[in-house]
N, CA, C and O atoms as a DFTB+ gen file, in Angstrom:
664 C
 N C O
     1  1     124.794     104.104      92.888
     2  2     124.302     103.081      93.790
     3  2     125.466     102.156      94.124
     4  3     126.157     101.669      93.230
     5  1     125.679     101.916      95.421
     6  2     126.774     101.039      95.833
     7  2     126.410      99.582      95.548
     8  3     125.251      99.253      95.297
     9  1     127.414      98.729      95.591
    10  2     127.183      97.303      95.363
    11  2     126.233      96.737      96.418
    12  3     125.393      95.886      96.124
    13  1     126.382      97.229      97.656
    14  2     125.507      96.778      98.735
    15  2     124.054      97.159      98.453
    16  3     123.156      96.331      98.602
    17  1     123.819      98.409      98.047
    18  2     122.464      98.857      97.737
    19  2     121.903      98.060      96.573
    20  3     120.736      97.668      96.590
    21  1     122.730      97.819      95.560
    22  2     122.289      97.078      94.387
    23  2     121.869      95.665      94.788
    24  3     120.823      95.176      94.361
    25  1     122.688      95.017      95.607
    26  2     122.384      93.652      96.031
    27  2     121.091      93.608      96.844
    28  3     120.225      92.768      96.601
    29  1     120.969      94.515      97.806
    30  2     119.788      94.529      98.667
    31  2     118.532      94.843      97.866
    32  3     117.481      94.248      98.104
    33  1     118.630      95.771      96.920
    34  2     117.443      96.152      96.159
    35  2     116.994      95.038      95.222
    36  3     115.838      95.031      94.799
    37  1     117.873      94.098      94.886
    38  2     117.506      93.001      93.987
    39  2     116.793      91.869      94.708
    40  3     116.180      91.019      94.063
    41  1     116.864      91.843      96.038
    42  2     116.183      90.795      96.786
    43  2     114.699      91.132      96.819
    44  3     114.325      92.222      97.253
    45  1     113.859      90.227      96.372
    46  2     112.433      90.540      96.327
    47  2     111.866      90.830      97.703
    48  3     112.257      90.214      98.694
    49  1     110.936      91.780      97.752
    50  2     110.309      92.132      99.017
    51  2     109.393      91.021      99.512
    52  3     108.895      91.085     100.636
    53  1     109.165      90.007      98.686
    54  2     108.340      88.877      99.102
    55  2     109.203      87.727      99.603
    56  3     108.746      86.586      99.675
    57  1     110.460      88.030      99.951
    58  2     111.370      87.004     100.459
    59  2     110.783      86.388     101.725
    60  3     109.953      87.016     102.383
    61  1     111.193      85.184     102.077
    62  2     110.687      84.565     103.295
    63  2     110.849      85.506     104.481
    64  3     111.870      86.183     104.609
    65  1     109.857      85.547     105.333
    66  2     109.836      86.498     106.434
    67  2     110.303      85.883     107.750
    68  3     109.838      86.278     108.819
    69  1     111.204      84.937     107.679
    70  2     111.709      84.288     108.885
    71  2     112.616      85.218     109.674
    72  3     113.066      86.235     109.147
    73  1     112.890      84.884     110.928
    74  2     113.718      85.752     111.760
    75  2     115.175      85.749     111.328
    76  3     115.691      84.747     110.833
    77  1     115.833      86.895     111.525
    78  2     117.265      87.030     111.294
    79  2     117.829      87.666     112.546
    80  3     117.961      88.888     112.612
    81  1     118.160      86.868     113.527
    82  2     118.636      87.436     114.780
    83  2     119.823      86.647     115.307
    84  3     120.004      85.472     114.989
    85  1     120.627      87.321     116.120
    86  2     121.746      86.670     116.787
    87  2     121.220      85.992     118.049
    88  3     120.069      86.202     118.432
    89  1     122.057      85.179     118.697
    90  2     121.639      84.584     119.958
    91  2     121.347      85.721     120.917
    92  3     122.216      86.554     121.175
    93  1     120.136      85.764     121.446
    94  2     119.713      86.967     122.163
    95  2     120.143      87.028     123.616
    96  3     119.924      86.090     124.383
    97  1     120.768      88.161     123.990
    98  2     120.744      88.498     125.403
    99  2     119.383      89.160     125.601
   100  3     118.787      89.622     124.629
   101  1     118.892      89.216     126.794
   102  2     117.597      89.851     127.023
   103  2     117.818      91.350     126.955
   104  3     118.799      91.802     127.546
   105  1     117.019      92.159     126.304
   106  2     115.827      91.803     125.545
   107  2     116.192      91.325     124.141
   108  3     117.115      91.853     123.519
   109  1     115.486      90.352     123.660
   110  2     115.752      89.767     122.349
   111  2     114.998      90.533     121.273
   112  3     113.931      91.095     121.520
   113  1     115.564      90.545     120.095
   114  2     114.897      91.181     118.965
   115  2     115.049      90.283     117.756
   116  3     116.139      89.791     117.466
   117  1     113.962      90.075     117.061
   118  2     114.005      89.333     115.815
   119  2     113.747      90.316     114.686
   120  3     112.805      91.105     114.738
   121  1     114.570      90.263     113.690
   122  2     114.427      91.160     112.561
   123  2     114.148      90.319     111.323
   124  3     114.936      89.436     110.984
   125  1     113.054      90.579     110.659
   126  2     112.827      89.954     109.368
   127  2     113.608      90.768     108.341
   128  3     114.024      91.891     108.627
   129  1     113.808      90.215     107.157
   130  2     114.630      90.868     106.147
   131  2     114.170      92.291     105.859
   132  3     114.990      93.209     105.818
   133  1     112.891      92.483     105.663
   134  2     112.403      93.829     105.328
   135  2     112.662      94.807     106.465
   136  3     112.917      95.985     106.217
   137  1     112.600      94.335     107.710
   138  2     112.895      95.224     108.838
   139  2     114.383      95.566     108.873
   140  3     114.747      96.706     109.162
   141  1     115.241      94.595     108.583
   142  2     116.679      94.887     108.528
   143  2     116.973      95.954     107.479
   144  3     117.729      96.891     107.738
   145  1     116.383      95.814     106.309
   146  2     116.610      96.788     105.233
   147  2     116.086      98.162     105.642
   148  3     116.743      99.175     105.401
   149  1     114.905      98.201     106.260
   150  2     114.337      99.473     106.703
   151  2     115.207     100.110     107.781
   152  3     115.472     101.311     107.731
   153  1     115.652      99.322     108.752
   154  2     116.509      99.853     109.805
   155  2     117.850     100.333     109.236
   156  3     118.386     101.340     109.697
   157  1     118.389      99.632     108.251
   158  2     119.639     100.058     107.623
   159  2     119.452     101.387     106.905
   160  3     120.335     102.244     106.948
   161  1     118.316     101.565     106.249
   162  2     118.015     102.837     105.571
   163  2     117.942     103.965     106.599
   164  3     118.504     105.040     106.393
   165  1     117.247     103.709     107.703
   166  2     117.114     104.729     108.756
   167  2     118.461     105.037     109.416
   168  3     118.781     106.194     109.687
   169  1     119.241     103.990     109.668
   170  2     120.557     104.192     110.278
   171  2     121.475     104.967     109.339
   172  3     122.238     105.824     109.785
   173  1     121.405     104.673     108.050
   174  2     122.211     105.427     107.075
   175  2     121.805     106.894     107.083
   176  3     122.663     107.774     107.016
   177  1     120.506     107.164     107.164
   178  2     120.039     108.555     107.224
   179  2     120.536     109.231     108.506
   180  3     120.945     110.392     108.479
   181  1     120.501     108.505     109.624
   182  2     120.987     109.065     110.887
   183  2     122.486     109.355     110.809
   184  3     122.938     110.404     111.266
   185  1     123.251     108.440     110.238
   186  2     124.692     108.665     110.085
   187  2     124.968     109.846     109.160
   188  3     125.897     110.618     109.396
   189  1     124.172     109.987     108.119
   190  2     124.321     111.132     107.214
   191  2     124.083     112.439     107.972
   192  3     124.830     113.403     107.800
   193  1     123.044     112.471     108.811
   194  2     122.777     113.676     109.621
   195  2     123.940     113.986     110.559
   196  3     124.169     115.143     110.914
   197  1     124.674     112.946     110.956
   198  2     125.832     113.143     111.833
   199  2     127.104     113.454     111.052
   200  3     128.183     113.563     111.633
   201  1     126.974     113.597     109.731
   202  2     128.105     114.012     108.906
   203  2     128.928     112.893     108.312
   204  3     130.000     113.151     107.764
   205  1     128.463     111.649     108.400
   206  2     129.216     110.530     107.830
   207  2     129.034     110.533     106.310
   208  3     127.929     110.734     105.807
   209  1     130.118     110.311     105.600
   210  2     130.099     110.280     104.137
   211  2     130.939     109.102     103.652
   212  3     131.603     108.432     104.443
   213  1     130.902     108.863     102.367
   214  2     131.649     107.755     101.780
   215  2     133.122     107.829     102.120
   216  3     133.731     108.897     102.052
   217  1     133.699     106.687     102.487
   218  2     135.119     106.615     102.808
   219  2     135.438     106.865     104.267
   220  3     136.518     106.506     104.737
   221  1     134.515     107.476     104.990
   222  2     134.758     107.753     106.408
   223  2     134.627     106.466     107.218
   224  3     133.897     105.551     106.838
   225  1     135.335     106.410     108.323
   226  2     135.233     105.246     109.202
   227  2     134.255     105.526     110.328
   228  3     134.212     106.617     110.896
   229  1     133.470     104.499     110.629
   230  2     132.522     104.531     111.741
   231  2     132.926     103.401     112.677
   232  3     132.926     102.235     112.282
   233  1     133.270     103.741     113.911
   234  2     133.674     102.725     114.879
   235  2     132.436     102.135     115.544
   236  3     131.470     102.850     115.812
   237  1     132.465     100.836     115.810
   238  2     131.333     100.158     116.435
   239  2     131.816      99.310     117.606
   240  3     132.635      98.405     117.444
   241  1     131.293      99.623     118.787
   242  2     131.555      98.854     119.995
   243  2     130.225      98.212     120.386
   244  3     129.527      98.678     121.287
   245  1     129.897      97.128     119.681
   246  2     128.586      96.493     119.825
   247  2     128.722      94.992     120.056
   248  3     129.586      94.342     119.469
   249  1     127.859      94.444     120.918
   250  2     127.812      92.986     121.034
   251  2     127.111      92.408     119.799
   252  3     126.680      93.157     118.922
   253  1     127.001      91.117     119.734
   254  2     126.333      90.462     118.612
   255  2     124.830      90.690     118.739
   256  3     124.131      89.925     119.404
   257  1     124.346      91.738     118.103
   258  2     122.937      92.127     118.150
   259  2     122.481      92.482     116.742
   260  3     123.314      92.694     115.861
   261  1     121.186      92.549     116.518
   262  2     120.708      93.004     115.202
   263  2     121.220      94.398     114.841
   264  3     121.456      94.686     113.668
   265  1     121.391      95.264     115.844
   266  2     121.890      96.620     115.573
   267  2     123.303      96.598     115.001
   268  3     123.683      97.498     114.253
   269  1     124.076      95.582     115.344
   270  2     125.411      95.441     114.776
   271  2     125.326      95.150     113.278
   272  3     126.088      95.707     112.487
   273  1     124.405      94.282     112.899
   274  2     124.194      93.984     111.479
   275  2     123.680      95.223     110.756
   276  3     124.133      95.536     109.655
   277  1     122.742      95.922     111.371
   278  2     122.179      97.141     110.778
   279  2     123.281      98.176     110.575
   280  3     123.306      98.860     109.551
   281  1     124.187      98.297     111.534
   282  2     125.303      99.244     111.406
   283  2     126.156      98.906     110.190
   284  3     126.532      99.795     109.426
   285  1     126.461      97.632     110.012
   286  2     127.252      97.203     108.858
   287  2     126.527      97.536     107.554
   288  3     127.134      98.048     106.613
   289  1     125.233      97.245     107.504
   290  2     124.445      97.526     106.292
   291  2     124.363      99.031     106.022
   292  3     124.464      99.460     104.872
   293  1     124.183      99.831     107.071
   294  2     124.090     101.283     106.905
   295  2     125.406     101.855     106.383
   296  3     125.410     102.713     105.500
   297  1     126.518     101.376     106.931
   298  2     127.827     101.842     106.440
   299  2     127.993     101.468     104.974
   300  3     128.504     102.263     104.185
   301  1     127.566     100.268     104.604
   302  2     127.642      99.847     103.210
   303  2     126.817     100.738     102.297
   304  3     127.243     101.050     101.185
   305  1     125.642     101.149     102.753
   306  2     124.782     102.029     101.945
   307  2     125.461     103.363     101.668
   308  3     125.289     103.953     100.602
   309  1     126.242     103.834     102.654
   310  2     126.898     105.142     102.526
   311  2     128.290     105.073     101.904
   312  3     128.858     106.097     101.524
   313  1     128.831     103.871     101.803
   314  2     130.214     103.744     101.351
   315  2     131.196     104.065     102.467
   316  3     132.382     104.279     102.216
   317  1     130.695     104.098     103.712
   318  2     131.562     104.317     104.877
   319  2     132.156     102.968     105.285
   320  3     131.651     101.915     104.896
   321  1     133.224     103.011     106.066
   322  2     133.876     101.778     106.496
   323  2     133.637     101.553     107.985
   324  3     133.980     102.392     108.818
   325  1     133.050     100.421     108.296
   326  2     132.830     100.065     109.694
   327  2     134.150      99.575     110.275
   328  3     134.863      98.781     109.661
   329  1     134.457     100.061     111.459
   330  2     135.658      99.664     112.184
   331  2     135.192      99.063     113.506
   332  3     134.651      99.774     114.353
   333  1     135.397      97.765     113.690
   334  2     134.890      97.077     114.875
   335  2     135.857      97.201     116.046
   336  3     137.050      96.928     115.919
   337  1     135.320      97.615     117.178
   338  2     136.069      97.688     118.427
   339  2     135.670      96.474     119.274
   340  3     134.479      96.243     119.482
   341  1     136.627      95.708     119.758
   342  2     136.284      94.490     120.504
   343  2     135.633      94.773     121.856
   344  3     136.123      95.587     122.638
   345  1     134.528      94.092     122.113
   346  2     133.904      94.143     123.444
   347  2     134.878      93.517     124.429
   348  3     135.475      92.478     124.149
   349  1     135.032      94.139     125.559
   350  2     135.913      93.607     126.597
   351  2     137.235      94.337     126.699
   352  3     137.952      94.175     127.686
   353  1     137.576      95.142     125.691
   354  2     138.840      95.874     125.748
   355  2     138.767      96.994     126.785
   356  3     137.711      97.595     126.981
   357  1     139.892      97.270     127.447
   358  2     139.922      98.400     128.387
   359  2     139.971      99.730     127.632
   360  3     140.229      99.764     126.429
   361  1     139.722     100.810     128.347
   362  2     139.622     102.146     127.744
   363  2     140.875     102.536     126.959
   364  3     140.762     103.107     125.874
   365  1     142.066     102.238     127.485
   366  2     143.271     102.670     126.787
   367  2     143.425     101.994     125.422
   368  3     143.923     102.612     124.481
   369  1     143.000     100.724     125.304
   370  2     143.065     100.053     124.001
   371  2     142.005     100.610     123.045
   372  3     142.273     100.801     121.858
   373  1     140.804     100.867     123.565
   374  2     139.769     101.481     122.730
   375  2     140.240     102.839     122.224
   376  3     140.070     103.161     121.048
   377  1     140.832     103.635     123.114
   378  2     141.355     104.955     122.728
   379  2     142.348     104.831     121.587
   380  3     142.247     105.554     120.596
   381  1     143.308     103.921     121.714
   382  2     144.322     103.751     120.679
   383  2     143.698     103.330     119.350
   384  3     144.071     103.845     118.296
   385  1     142.753     102.398     119.400
   386  2     142.115     101.912     118.163
   387  2     141.263     102.997     117.510
   388  3     141.248     103.120     116.285
   389  1     140.556     103.781     118.316
   390  2     139.727     104.859     117.762
   391  2     140.618     105.920     117.129
   392  3     140.321     106.410     116.039
   393  1     141.695     106.274     117.797
   394  2     142.625     107.268     117.239
   395  2     143.242     106.767     115.935
   396  3     143.350     107.521     114.968
   397  1     143.644     105.505     115.907
   398  2     144.233     104.934     114.688
   399  2     143.224     104.878     113.547
   400  3     143.588     105.058     112.385
   401  1     141.959     104.631     113.873
   402  2     140.939     104.501     112.828
   403  2     140.562     105.846     112.222
   404  3     140.190     105.917     111.051
   405  1     140.656     106.910     113.009
   406  2     140.234     108.224     112.536
   407  2     138.726     108.379     112.503
   408  3     138.219     109.274     111.827
   409  1     137.995     107.534     113.213
   410  2     136.529     107.592     113.216
   411  2     136.038     108.894     113.837
   412  3     136.584     109.370     114.833
   413  1     134.996     109.461     113.230
   414  2     134.351     110.655     113.763
   415  2     133.061     110.320     114.485
   416  3     132.538     111.135     115.245
   417  1     132.549     109.122     114.247
   418  2     131.310     108.650     114.876
   419  2     131.566     107.265     115.444
   420  3     132.208     106.428     114.809
   421  1     131.055     107.033     116.653
   422  2     131.144     105.720     117.285
   423  2     129.725     105.275     117.626
   424  3     128.913     106.060     118.115
   425  1     129.444     104.012     117.360
   426  2     128.165     103.412     117.748
   427  2     128.474     102.378     118.821
   428  3     129.320     101.505     118.628
   429  1     127.787     102.480     119.951
   430  2     128.055     101.575     121.072
   431  2     126.766     101.146     121.743
   432  3     125.725     101.783     121.581
   433  1     126.843     100.082     122.484
   434  2     125.752      99.691     123.379
   435  2     125.975     100.418     124.702
   436  3     127.104     100.783     125.028
   437  1     124.912     100.626     125.456
   438  2     125.098     101.213     126.783
   439  2     125.841     100.236     127.686
   440  3     126.630     100.650     128.536
   441  1     125.594      98.954     127.508
   442  2     126.265      97.912     128.256
   443  2     125.846      96.558     127.708
   444  3     124.905      96.464     126.919
   445  1     126.539      95.518     128.125
   446  2     126.192      94.171     127.678
   447  2     126.877      93.174     128.615
   448  3     127.668      93.544     129.482
   449  1     126.552      91.929     128.414
   450  2     127.253      90.896     129.160
   451  2     128.380      90.351     128.302
   452  3     128.181      90.029     127.130
   453  1     129.559      90.251     128.889
   454  2     130.746      89.727     128.228
   455  2     131.143      88.487     129.018
   456  3     131.708      88.576     130.108
   457  1     130.835      87.337     128.447
   458  2     130.980      86.107     129.220
   459  2     129.907      86.106     130.291
   460  3     128.717      86.191     129.987
   461  1     130.325      86.009     131.542
   462  2     129.349      86.009     132.633
   463  2     129.370      87.300     133.441
   464  3     128.785      87.365     134.523
   465  1     130.037      88.322     132.928
   466  2     130.092      89.577     133.684
   467  2     129.542      90.733     132.850
   468  3     129.551      90.693     131.620
   469  1     129.070      91.750     133.540
   470  2     128.547      92.945     132.898
   471  2     129.704      93.798     132.391
   472  3     130.673      94.033     133.114
   473  1     129.603      94.252     131.168
   474  2     130.616      95.127     130.557
   475  2     129.954      96.474     130.284
   476  3     129.102      96.561     129.400
   477  1     130.318      97.530     131.018
   478  2     129.708      98.851     130.834
   479  2     130.322      99.566     129.624
   480  3     131.154     100.459     129.780
   481  1     129.910      99.170     128.440
   482  2     130.538      99.644     127.198
   483  2     130.575     101.168     127.099
   484  3     131.619     101.738     126.783
   485  1     129.462     101.827     127.362
   486  2     129.421     103.292     127.212
   487  2     130.333     103.977     128.223
   488  3     131.032     104.932     127.881
   489  1     130.331     103.500     129.452
   490  2     131.185     104.102     130.489
   491  2     132.665     103.965     130.114
   492  3     133.429     104.921     130.253
   493  1     133.067     102.797     129.645
   494  2     134.460     102.568     129.253
   495  2     134.786     103.380     128.000
   496  3     135.871     103.951     127.890
   497  1     133.843     103.430     127.055
   498  2     134.050     104.238     125.848
   499  2     134.260     105.705     126.204
   500  3     135.130     106.360     125.630
   501  1     133.478     106.227     127.140
   502  2     133.634     107.634     127.533
   503  2     135.035     107.916     128.063
   504  3     135.596     108.977     127.789
   505  1     135.600     106.990     128.811
   506  2     136.979     107.177     129.297
   507  2     137.948     107.216     128.113
   508  3     138.883     108.017     128.094
   509  1     137.718     106.347     127.132
   510  2     138.580     106.326     125.947
   511  2     138.447     107.613     125.149
   512  3     139.439     108.135     124.640
   513  1     137.228     108.127     125.036
   514  2     136.987     109.306     124.203
   515  2     137.525     110.597     124.812
   516  3     137.569     111.623     124.133
   517  1     137.932     110.565     126.072
   518  2     138.537     111.754     126.689
   519  2     139.765     112.204     125.898
   520  3     140.113     113.385     125.910
   521  1     140.420     111.266     125.213
   522  2     141.616     111.582     124.417
   523  2     141.379     111.380     122.928
   524  3     142.318     111.119     122.176
   525  1     140.129     111.499     122.500
   526  2     139.786     111.323     121.081
   527  2     138.949     112.512     120.605
   528  3     137.744     112.375     120.393
   529  1     139.571     113.662     120.437
   530  2     138.802     114.855     120.065
   531  2     138.172     114.777     118.674
   532  3     137.266     115.554     118.374
   533  1     138.627     113.863     117.821
   534  2     138.063     113.752     116.470
   535  2     136.663     113.131     116.477
   536  3     135.919     113.274     115.507
   537  1     136.300     112.439     117.569
   538  2     134.969     111.829     117.641
   539  2     133.963     112.926     117.969
   540  3     134.010     113.541     119.034
   541  1     133.049     113.154     117.021
   542  2     132.068     114.230     117.184
   543  2     130.714     113.730     117.661
   544  3     129.936     114.499     118.227
   545  1     130.417     112.434     117.439
   546  2     129.104     111.901     117.810
   547  2     129.212     110.451     118.265
   548  3     130.055     109.689     117.792
   549  1     128.326     110.092     119.204
   550  2     128.216     108.716     119.681
   551  2     126.745     108.333     119.637
   552  3     125.904     109.009     120.230
   553  1     126.437     107.254     118.938
   554  2     125.085     106.689     118.933
   555  2     125.074     105.558     119.947
   556  3     125.943     104.687     119.912
   557  1     124.096     105.560     120.852
   558  2     124.049     104.586     121.939
   559  2     122.827     103.680     121.780
   560  3     121.686     104.144     121.786
   561  1     123.089     102.390     121.639
   562  2     122.030     101.384     121.550
   563  2     121.656     100.976     122.970
   564  3     122.504     100.524     123.739
   565  1     120.387     101.139     123.309
   566  2     119.913     100.791     124.654
   567  2     119.744      99.283     124.763
   568  3     118.922      98.690     124.065
   569  1     120.535      98.662     125.650
   570  2     120.486      97.207     125.849
   571  2     120.187      96.827     127.297
   572  3     119.554      95.801     127.547
   573  1     120.626      97.628     128.236
   574  2     120.537      97.261     129.649
   575  2     119.790      98.346     130.428
   576  3     119.867      99.530     130.099
   577  1     119.081      97.927     131.446
   578  2     118.348      98.872     132.300
   579  2     119.269      99.330     133.434
   580  3     119.099      98.953     134.593
   581  1     120.240     100.149     133.061
   582  2     121.203     100.678     134.036
   583  2     121.499     102.134     133.681
   584  3     121.296     102.546     132.539
   585  1     121.975     102.907     134.645
   586  2     122.325     104.297     134.347
   587  2     123.425     104.371     133.280
   588  3     124.326     103.533     133.237
   589  1     123.330     105.385     132.427
   590  2     124.289     105.551     131.331
   591  2     124.896     106.951     131.420
   592  3     124.156     107.934     131.467
   593  1     126.239     107.064     131.444
   594  2     126.841     108.402     131.414
   595  2     126.517     109.067     130.084
   596  3     126.407     108.389     129.062
   597  1     126.365     110.387     130.089
   598  2     125.890     111.079     128.894
   599  2     126.633     112.381     128.690
   600  3     126.850     113.130     129.642
   601  1     127.028     112.661     127.453
   602  2     127.630     113.935     127.090
   603  2     126.660     114.642     126.144
   604  3     126.569     114.275     124.972
   605  1     125.929     115.655     126.636
   606  2     124.960     116.354     125.787
   607  2     125.632     116.948     124.544
   608  3     126.747     117.467     124.607
   609  1     124.935     116.859     123.432
   610  2     125.456     117.367     122.173
   611  2     126.264     116.342     121.393
   612  3     126.271     116.361     120.162
   613  1     126.938     115.458     122.095
   614  2     127.728     114.416     121.429
   615  2     126.971     113.093     121.374
   616  3     126.995     112.405     120.353
   617  1     126.301     112.734     122.464
   618  2     125.648     111.435     122.580
   619  2     124.198     111.500     122.113
   620  3     123.479     112.463     122.380
   621  1     123.790     110.443     121.407
   622  2     122.426     110.349     120.876
   623  2     121.947     108.914     121.053
   624  3     122.712     107.970     120.856
   625  1     120.679     108.752     121.425
   626  2     120.107     107.411     121.490
   627  2     119.879     106.889     120.085
   628  3     119.339     107.599     119.237
   629  1     120.282     105.666     119.836
   630  2     120.095     104.989     118.553
   631  2     118.626     105.012     118.136
   632  3     118.299     105.406     117.016
   633  1     117.743     104.586     119.044
   634  2     116.321     104.477     118.692
   635  2     115.710     105.833     118.363
   636  3     114.825     105.915     117.511
   637  1     116.160     106.887     119.012
   638  2     115.647     108.229     118.681
   639  2     116.201     108.711     117.347
   640  3     115.476     109.322     116.563
   641  1     117.474     108.444     117.079
   642  2     118.071     108.863     115.808
   643  2     117.402     108.169     114.630
   644  3     117.206     108.782     113.580
   645  1     117.050     106.897     114.793
   646  2     116.396     106.172     113.708
   647  2     114.940     106.558     113.556
   648  3     114.378     106.425     112.469
   649  1     114.316     107.035     114.629
   650  2     112.917     107.466     114.570
   651  2     112.766     108.772     113.793
   652  3     111.714     109.028     113.208
   653  1     113.803     109.591     113.785
   654  2     113.737     110.874     113.063
   655  2     113.484     110.689     111.584
   656  3     113.002     111.603     110.915
   657  1     113.805     109.514     111.068
   658  2     113.640     109.262     109.639
   659  2     112.440     108.339     109.368
   660  3     112.385     107.673     108.334
   661  1     111.498     108.307     110.290
   662  2     110.338     107.401     110.136
   663  2     109.456     107.770     108.969
   664  3     108.452     107.102     108.719
């Protein structure tokens, strides 16, 4: 059992059920502690199905959302290392950081607002991944109601991957 699992399992399930959420872009999500733990368990199972194991790096191109926290918790459960990719970076910088990290899985939002402008995270990530053959899977968190480029076999919806372990 990892230190993260040990710590989380020691928190009583009767802990206060108040919200644990970041400042919300629309749509907003509030996660109570038990939901965060459940989502982290499901995300860890999804990452395991994608071949993530202890010591491996998982890159995350996510805005400040509950899914970002869940990703960190899931990596902790597996002993994997989360590698954060900055929102707003151009494709060539993302490519360099992903190659340097050695990540085989990337978790991204389909898009988000960066300051006052729309940032098409998945579209920019796809340009970066053209030169990252080591990336075998991309989990996409649905945030915006806009078209999303898709690579069958590599790309997976976050919500569907977490539902498989319901």
